[in-house]
C-alpha positions as CSV (number, residue, x, y, z in Angstrom):
1,M,2.5,114.1,-7.1
2,L,-1.2,114.3,-7.3
3,V,-1.9,110.7,-6.4
4,H,-3.6,111.1,-3.1
5,E,-5.6,108.0,-2.1
6,D,-8.8,110.0,-1.8
7,R,-8.4,111.9,-5.1
8,L,-11.7,112.6,-6.9
9,F,-13.8,111.4,-3.9
10,P,-16.3,113.7,-2.2
11,S,-15.1,116.2,0.4
12,D,-18.0,115.3,2.7
13,P,-16.7,112.7,5.2
14,S,-19.7,110.5,5.1
15,S,-19.9,110.4,1.3
16,R,-16.1,110.0,1.1
17,A,-16.2,106.9,3.4
18,I,-18.8,105.2,1.2
19,A,-16.9,106.1,-2.0
20,R,-13.8,104.5,-0.5
21,N,-15.7,101.3,0.2
22,L,-17.2,101.2,-3.3
23,Y,-13.9,101.9,-4.9
24,A,-12.1,99.2,-2.9
25,A,-14.5,96.7,-4.3
26,V,-13.9,97.6,-7.9
27,K,-10.4,99.1,-8.2
28,D,-8.8,95.8,-9.1
29,L,-11.4,94.5,-11.5
30,P,-10.0,93.5,-14.9
31,I,-9.9,96.2,-17.5
32,V,-12.3,95.8,-20.4
33,S,-11.2,98.3,-23.2
34,P,-13.8,97.8,-25.9
35,H,-12.9,100.9,-28.0
36,G,-9.5,102.5,-28.5
37,H,-6.7,103.3,-30.9
38,T,-3.6,101.5,-29.6
39,D,-1.4,100.0,-32.3
40,P,-1.8,96.3,-32.8
41,R,1.8,96.2,-33.9
42,W,2.8,96.7,-30.2
43,Y,1.1,93.4,-29.2
44,A,2.2,91.5,-32.3
45,D,5.9,92.4,-32.3
46,N,6.2,92.9,-28.5
47,E,9.2,95.2,-29.0
48,A,10.5,97.7,-26.5
49,F,9.1,101.2,-26.8
50,P,11.8,103.4,-28.2
51,D,12.1,106.3,-25.7
52,P,10.0,108.4,-23.3
53,A,9.3,111.2,-25.7
54,T,8.1,108.9,-28.5
55,L,5.9,107.1,-26.0
56,F,4.4,110.0,-24.0
57,V,4.6,113.1,-26.1
58,V,4.8,112.6,-29.9
59,P,1.6,110.6,-30.5
60,D,-0.6,112.0,-27.7
61,H,-2.9,114.7,-29.0
62,Y,-3.8,115.8,-25.4
63,V,-0.2,116.7,-24.9
64,T,0.8,118.1,-28.3
65,R,-2.4,120.3,-28.7
66,M,-1.8,122.0,-25.3
67,L,1.9,122.7,-26.2
68,Y,0.9,123.9,-29.6
69,S,-1.7,126.2,-28.1
70,Q,1.2,127.9,-26.2
71,G,3.3,128.5,-29.3
72,H,5.4,125.4,-29.5
73,R,6.0,124.1,-33.1
74,L,4.9,120.5,-33.8
75,E,8.2,119.9,-35.5
76,D,9.9,120.6,-32.2
77,L,7.7,118.0,-30.6
78,G,8.8,115.3,-33.0
79,V,5.8,115.6,-35.4
80,S,6.9,115.6,-39.1
81,P,5.3,117.7,-41.8
82,K,3.9,115.7,-44.7
83,A,6.3,117.2,-47.3
84,A,9.4,116.5,-45.2
85,G,8.7,112.9,-44.4
86,L,10.2,111.4,-41.2
87,H,13.1,113.4,-40.0
88,P,15.5,112.7,-37.1
89,S,14.6,114.4,-33.8
90,D,16.2,114.5,-30.4
91,P,13.8,112.7,-28.0
92,R,15.5,114.2,-24.9
93,A,15.1,117.7,-26.3
94,I,11.4,116.9,-26.9
95,W,11.1,115.6,-23.4
96,R,12.7,118.8,-21.9
97,I,10.2,121.0,-23.7
98,F,7.4,118.8,-22.3
99,A,8.8,118.9,-18.8
100,A,9.5,122.6,-18.7
101,N,5.8,123.2,-19.7
102,Y,4.3,120.6,-17.4
103,H,2.6,123.4,-15.5
104,L,0.3,123.9,-18.5
105,F,-1.5,120.8,-17.6
106,R,-2.5,121.8,-14.1
107,G,-6.1,120.9,-13.5
108,T,-6.5,118.9,-16.6
109,P,-7.2,115.1,-16.9
110,T,-4.0,114.8,-18.8
111,R,-2.1,115.8,-15.6
112,T,-4.1,113.3,-13.6
113,W,-3.3,110.5,-16.0
114,L,0.3,111.3,-16.3
115,D,0.9,111.7,-12.6
116,H,-0.8,108.4,-12.0
117,T,1.4,106.7,-14.6
118,F,4.6,108.3,-13.4
119,S,3.9,107.3,-9.8
120,T,2.5,103.8,-10.2
121,L,4.7,102.5,-13.1
122,F,8.0,104.3,-12.5
123,G,7.9,105.2,-8.8
124,F,8.3,108.9,-9.0
125,E,7.4,111.0,-6.0
126,E,8.7,114.4,-7.2
127,R,6.7,116.4,-9.8
128,L,7.9,116.6,-13.4
129,S,9.5,119.9,-14.2
130,A,12.4,121.4,-16.0
131,D,14.6,120.6,-13.0
132,T,13.6,116.9,-12.9
133,A,13.3,116.4,-16.7
134,D,16.5,114.4,-17.2
135,A,16.0,112.3,-14.0
136,Y,12.6,111.4,-15.3
137,Y,13.9,110.7,-18.8
138,D,16.7,108.5,-17.6
139,R,14.6,106.4,-15.3
140,I,11.8,105.9,-17.8
141,D,14.2,105.2,-20.6
142,A,16.0,102.5,-18.5
143,A,12.7,100.9,-17.5
144,L,11.5,100.8,-21.1
145,R,14.6,98.6,-22.0
146,T,13.5,95.9,-19.6
147,P,11.3,92.9,-20.3
148,A,8.7,94.2,-17.7
149,F,7.9,97.1,-19.9
150,R,7.3,95.3,-23.1
151,P,3.7,95.7,-24.4
152,R,2.6,92.2,-23.5
153,A,4.0,92.3,-20.0
154,L,2.3,95.7,-19.5
155,F,-0.9,94.2,-20.8
156,E,-0.8,91.6,-18.1
157,R,0.4,94.0,-15.4
158,F,-2.5,96.3,-16.2
159,G,-5.0,93.5,-15.8
160,I,-6.4,93.9,-19.3
161,E,-9.0,91.3,-20.0
162,V,-9.6,92.4,-23.6
163,I,-8.7,95.4,-25.7
164,A,-10.0,96.5,-29.1
165,T,-8.0,98.4,-31.7
166,T,-9.6,100.2,-34.6
167,E,-8.8,99.5,-38.2
168,S,-10.0,100.6,-41.7
169,P,-11.7,98.1,-44.0
170,L,-8.6,98.3,-46.2
171,D,-6.3,97.1,-43.4
172,P,-5.2,93.5,-44.0
173,L,-5.1,92.9,-40.2
174,K,-1.7,91.2,-40.4
175,H,-0.7,92.3,-36.9
176,H,-3.9,90.6,-35.5
177,D,-2.9,87.5,-37.4
178,K,0.5,87.6,-35.9
179,I,-1.0,88.0,-32.4
180,R,-3.3,85.0,-32.9
181,S,-0.5,82.8,-34.2
182,S,2.0,83.7,-31.5
183,G,0.5,81.6,-28.7
184,W,0.3,84.6,-26.4
185,G,-2.9,84.6,-24.3
186,G,-3.7,88.3,-24.4
187,R,-7.0,89.0,-26.1
188,V,-6.6,91.8,-28.7
189,I,-9.5,92.3,-31.1
190,T,-10.2,94.7,-33.9
191,A,-13.1,97.0,-34.7
192,Y,-14.5,98.0,-38.1
193,R,-14.0,101.7,-38.9
194,P,-15.3,102.2,-42.5
195,D,-14.9,106.0,-42.7
196,P,-12.3,105.9,-45.6
197,V,-14.8,104.0,-47.8
198,I,-18.0,105.7,-46.5
199,D,-17.1,109.4,-46.4
200,P,-16.8,110.9,-49.9
201,E,-14.8,113.8,-48.4
202,F,-12.1,111.4,-47.0
203,E,-8.8,111.8,-48.9
204,G,-8.5,109.2,-51.6
205,F,-12.1,108.1,-51.3
206,R,-12.5,106.9,-54.9
207,E,-9.1,105.2,-54.9
208,N,-10.2,103.5,-51.6
209,L,-13.3,102.2,-53.4
210,V,-11.1,100.5,-56.0
211,R,-8.9,99.0,-53.3
212,L,-12.0,97.7,-51.5
213,G,-13.1,96.0,-54.6
214,E,-9.7,94.4,-55.1
215,L,-9.7,93.1,-51.5
216,T,-13.1,91.6,-51.7
217,G,-13.5,90.6,-55.4
218,C,-16.8,92.7,-55.4
219,D,-17.7,95.2,-58.1
220,T,-17.5,98.4,-56.0
221,G,-18.4,100.4,-59.0
222,T,-22.0,99.4,-58.4
223,W,-24.2,100.1,-55.4
224,G,-25.0,96.4,-54.8
225,G,-21.4,95.4,-55.2
226,Y,-20.3,98.1,-52.8
227,L,-22.7,96.9,-50.1
228,E,-21.6,93.4,-50.6
229,A,-17.9,94.4,-50.2
230,H,-18.8,95.8,-46.8
231,R,-20.4,92.6,-45.8
232,N,-17.3,90.7,-47.0
233,R,-15.0,92.9,-44.9
234,R,-17.2,92.9,-41.9
235,A,-17.1,89.1,-42.0
236,F,-13.3,89.2,-42.3
237,F,-13.1,91.6,-39.2
238,R,-15.4,89.3,-37.2
239,Q,-13.0,86.4,-37.9
240,H,-10.4,88.6,-36.2
241,G,-12.6,89.1,-33.1
242,A,-14.5,92.3,-34.0
243,T,-17.8,92.7,-32.2
244,S,-18.3,96.4,-33.1
245,T,-18.2,99.0,-35.8
246,D,-17.2,102.7,-35.4
247,H,-18.4,105.7,-37.3
248,G,-16.7,109.1,-36.9
249,H,-19.2,111.2,-39.0
250,P,-19.4,115.0,-38.8
251,T,-23.1,114.8,-37.9
252,A,-25.5,112.1,-36.6
253,R,-27.7,112.5,-39.7
254,T,-29.2,109.3,-41.1
255,A,-31.3,108.6,-44.2
256,D,-33.5,105.8,-45.6
257,L,-33.5,106.2,-49.4
258,S,-35.2,104.1,-51.9
259,Q,-32.9,101.7,-53.8
260,A,-33.1,103.8,-57.0
261,D,-32.2,107.0,-55.1
262,A,-29.4,105.2,-53.3
263,E,-28.0,103.9,-56.6
264,A,-28.1,107.4,-58.1
265,L,-26.4,108.9,-55.1
266,F,-23.7,106.3,-55.2
267,R,-23.0,107.0,-58.9
268,R,-22.5,110.7,-58.0
269,V,-20.2,110.2,-55.0
270,S,-18.1,107.7,-56.9
271,S,-17.6,110.2,-59.7
272,D,-16.4,113.8,-59.8
273,T,-19.9,115.2,-59.7
274,A,-20.6,114.9,-56.0
275,S,-21.5,118.0,-53.9
276,A,-21.0,118.5,-50.2
277,A,-24.7,117.8,-49.8
278,D,-24.3,114.5,-51.7
279,A,-21.4,113.6,-49.3
280,E,-23.5,114.3,-46.2
281,L,-26.5,112.4,-47.6
282,F,-24.3,109.4,-48.5
283,R,-22.8,109.3,-45.0
284,A,-26.4,109.4,-43.7
285,Q,-27.5,106.6,-45.9
286,L,-24.6,104.5,-44.9
287,L,-25.3,104.7,-41.2
288,T,-28.7,103.1,-42.0
289,E,-27.1,100.5,-44.2
290,M,-24.6,99.7,-41.5
291,A,-27.4,99.3,-39.0
292,A,-29.1,96.8,-41.4
293,M,-25.9,94.9,-41.6
294,S,-25.5,94.9,-37.8
295,I,-28.9,93.2,-37.5
296,E,-27.6,90.6,-40.0
297,D,-24.2,89.9,-38.3
298,G,-24.7,91.1,-34.7
299,M,-22.0,93.7,-34.7
300,V,-22.6,96.7,-32.3
301,M,-22.6,100.1,-33.9
302,Q,-20.7,103.1,-32.3
303,I,-21.5,106.6,-33.7
304,H,-19.0,109.3,-32.8
305,P,-20.5,112.5,-34.4
306,G,-20.1,116.2,-33.7
307,S,-16.4,116.8,-34.2
308,F,-15.2,119.4,-36.7
309,R,-12.1,117.5,-37.6
310,N,-8.9,119.1,-38.9
311,H,-10.3,122.6,-38.1
312,N,-6.8,124.2,-38.4
313,A,-6.5,124.4,-42.2
314,D,-2.8,125.4,-42.1
315,L,-2.0,122.4,-39.9
316,Y,-4.0,120.1,-42.0
317,R,-2.2,121.2,-45.2
318,A,1.3,120.8,-43.6
319,F,0.8,117.8,-41.4
320,G,-2.3,115.9,-42.5
321,R,-5.3,114.8,-40.6
322,D,-5.7,114.0,-36.9
323,M,-3.2,116.5,-35.5
324,G,-5.4,117.4,-32.5
325,A,-7.3,120.2,-34.2
326,D,-10.7,118.6,-33.6
327,I,-13.4,121.1,-32.3
328,P,-16.8,120.1,-30.9
329,T,-19.9,121.3,-32.8
330,R,-23.6,121.4,-32.0
331,T,-25.2,118.1,-32.8
332,D,-28.8,117.2,-33.5
333,Y,-29.8,113.7,-32.6
334,V,-33.6,113.8,-32.4
335,G,-34.2,114.7,-36.0
336,A,-31.0,113.3,-37.4
337,L,-31.5,109.7,-36.1
338,K,-35.2,109.5,-36.9
339,P,-34.9,107.9,-40.4
340,L,-32.8,105.1,-38.9
341,L,-34.9,104.8,-35.8
342,D,-38.1,104.7,-37.9
343,R,-36.7,101.6,-39.6
344,F,-34.8,99.9,-36.8
345,G,-35.2,101.7,-33.5
346,N,-37.5,99.0,-32.0
347,D,-35.5,96.1,-33.2
348,R,-33.9,94.4,-30.2
349,R,-31.3,92.7,-32.4
350,L,-29.7,96.1,-33.0
351,S,-27.4,97.9,-30.5
352,I,-26.2,101.4,-31.3
353,I,-24.0,103.2,-28.9
354,L,-24.2,107.0,-29.2
355,F,-21.4,109.4,-28.2
356,T,-21.4,113.2,-28.2
357,L,-19.2,116.2,-27.9
358,D,-22.2,118.4,-27.4
359,E,-23.1,118.1,-23.7
360,T,-26.2,120.2,-24.1
361,A,-27.7,117.1,-25.9
362,Y,-27.4,114.8,-23.0
363,S,-30.5,115.6,-21.0
364,R,-32.4,117.2,-23.9
365,E,-31.9,114.5,-26.6
366,L,-29.7,111.6,-25.8
367,A,-30.9,110.4,-22.5
368,P,-34.6,110.5,-23.6
369,L,-33.8,108.7,-26.8
370,A,-31.8,105.9,-25.1
371,G,-34.3,105.8,-22.3
372,H,-37.0,104.8,-24.9
373,Y,-35.6,103.0,-27.9
374,P,-34.4,99.4,-27.3
375,A,-31.7,99.8,-30.0
376,L,-29.9,102.7,-28.3
377,R,-27.3,103.0,-25.6
378,L,-25.2,105.9,-24.4
379,G,-21.5,105.9,-24.7
380,P,-19.4,107.5,-21.9
381,A,-18.0,111.0,-21.9
382,W,-15.6,111.2,-24.8
383,W,-12.6,113.2,-26.0
384,F,-13.0,116.7,-24.6
385,F,-15.2,115.4,-21.7
386,D,-13.3,112.3,-20.5
387,A,-12.4,114.3,-17.5
388,P,-13.7,114.1,-13.9
389,E,-16.1,117.0,-14.4
390,G,-17.2,115.7,-17.8
391,M,-17.8,112.2,-16.4
392,R,-19.7,113.6,-13.4
393,R,-21.9,115.8,-15.6
394,F,-22.6,112.8,-17.8
395,R,-24.0,110.9,-14.9
396,E,-25.9,113.9,-13.6
397,L,-27.5,114.7,-17.0
398,T,-28.4,111.2,-18.1
399,T,-29.1,109.0,-15.0
400,E,-32.5,110.7,-14.2
401,T,-33.9,109.8,-17.7
402,A,-31.9,106.8,-19.0
403,G,-30.7,105.2,-15.7
404,F,-27.4,103.4,-15.5
405,Y,-28.4,100.4,-17.6
406,N,-28.9,102.3,-20.8
407,T,-25.3,103.3,-20.6
408,V,-22.3,101.1,-21.5
409,G,-19.8,101.6,-18.6
410,F,-16.5,103.1,-19.6
411,N,-14.1,102.9,-22.6
412,D,-10.7,104.7,-22.7
413,D,-10.7,105.5,-26.4
414,T,-6.9,106.2,-26.3
415,R,-3.7,105.9,-28.3
416,A,-1.7,106.4,-25.1
417,Y,-1.1,102.8,-23.9
418,L,0.4,103.6,-20.5
419,S,-2.5,105.8,-19.6
420,I,-5.1,103.0,-19.8
421,P,-5.0,102.0,-16.1
422,A,-5.1,105.7,-15.1
423,R,-8.1,106.4,-17.3
424,H,-10.1,103.4,-15.9
425,D,-9.1,104.3,-12.4
426,M,-10.4,107.9,-12.9
427,A,-13.7,106.6,-14.2
428,R,-14.1,104.2,-11.3
429,R,-13.4,106.9,-8.8
430,V,-15.8,109.3,-10.4
431,D,-18.6,106.8,-10.6
432,C,-18.0,105.7,-7.0
433,A,-18.2,109.3,-5.9
434,F,-21.4,109.8,-7.7
435,L,-22.9,106.6,-6.3
436,A,-21.8,107.6,-2.7
437,N,-23.7,110.9,-3.0
438,L,-26.8,108.9,-4.1
439,V,-26.5,106.8,-1.0
440,T,-25.9,109.7,1.5
441,S,-28.9,111.5,0.0
442,H,-31.0,108.4,0.5
443,R,-31.7,107.7,-3.2
444,L,-29.9,104.4,-3.3
445,E,-29.1,101.7,-0.8
446,E,-25.4,100.9,-0.3
447,D,-25.7,97.3,-1.4
448,E,-27.3,98.5,-4.7
449,A,-24.5,101.0,-5.1
450,H,-22.0,98.2,-4.9
451,E,-23.8,96.3,-7.6
452,V,-23.9,99.4,-9.8
453,A,-20.2,100.2,-9.2
454,H,-19.3,96.7,-10.4
455,D,-21.6,97.0,-13.4
456,L,-20.2,100.4,-14.5
457,A,-16.6,99.3,-14.0
458,Y,-16.8,95.9,-15.7
459,R,-20.1,94.2,-16.7
460,L,-21.9,96.8,-18.8
461,A,-18.9,97.2,-21.2
462,K,-18.7,93.4,-21.6
463,D,-22.4,93.1,-22.2
464,A,-22.8,96.1,-24.5
465,Y,-19.9,95.2,-26.7
466,K,-20.8,91.4,-26.7
467,L,-17.4,90.5,-25.1
């Protein structure tokens, strides 16, 4: 098992010793998970997870996309085509495919997370393989049937102080209501993800506008009523603990149209006459409108641009969206964000957290922008780059210009619940290794490194997300 106590630390003995000391001081800090995609139903119902395959394989895009790339059908991994609906699958057979192909994950962060989870939660010492598949399955399956592996018990065992889920404005948040009324002390909050009613190219966009109007009592057939509906739902989400919004746009483009032009654009996108250019301009305008609302209500904005989502057309037609076929694209931030920044970039009431899948933008665009504008902060390495090398490159490319305190610590951004401690552990180790190298190269004193390690592991996320 790749769970060596010095994993991810520097190989140089002096730097490694400092990294060990820094890590020892932060490894047991509470987990703050301000952005992610775990299912609020887990915490509301607190039911046992069904089986190892359903927990570890079927919903995890990091796992299924690798297996798919090697020729395994999604149907054989328990993923149902849209036309077929849900169909019975043999979880043990799915697990055996996963175990027999565990070698595919060598050198990947997925392997590190999984080995950490298998070792610390289930006590495995022998590597997962075809030979050990059934032994793994049986031990994990038996554990999942015990009270200690219910979602709330794991929440407490993981040391989670707060976790945010992510919901559409059309979600009634009934699971969050159930959590709040249960008397359980775990803090689970929501986040406002308005893509289904902001992106004219989202499936069912026009029907979603109608539903938004029904939920809010606002006339979403008009520009003014549409904006008021957003304010209404944002207030509803804040009542359920939300402190942030999240925007998964294809680009970082923003716009600042006149009211007349915005009204005309809204009429086009809410009818059948909208073009692709109209859709892009509407998304751009809505980022600026969301920024204006964040100044009003204090919610932090997260912008996750630069992913060509659902790139595999055949997969999208057969299985629907979000099947792991996201591909990073080049992303412009300097020009794209300027309309929004011209209007709000100097307003200290606004906090925008920028993410990227285009690493070339870190030192050229993002660090200089966040190192100047009071409204901007940098989100951590994300999706394809939430790996040790990606995290290290993030620090190397941004610290010299933006420092540590224009970043927001770490968030795990995961659907894989049991991987949360492993992901935070990886981030803490990588940051401690980076800080240790600064100390040994005489660019940082060791007492300062301890303060920064604590901030990166805990305080910055709490402060940035107003938790």
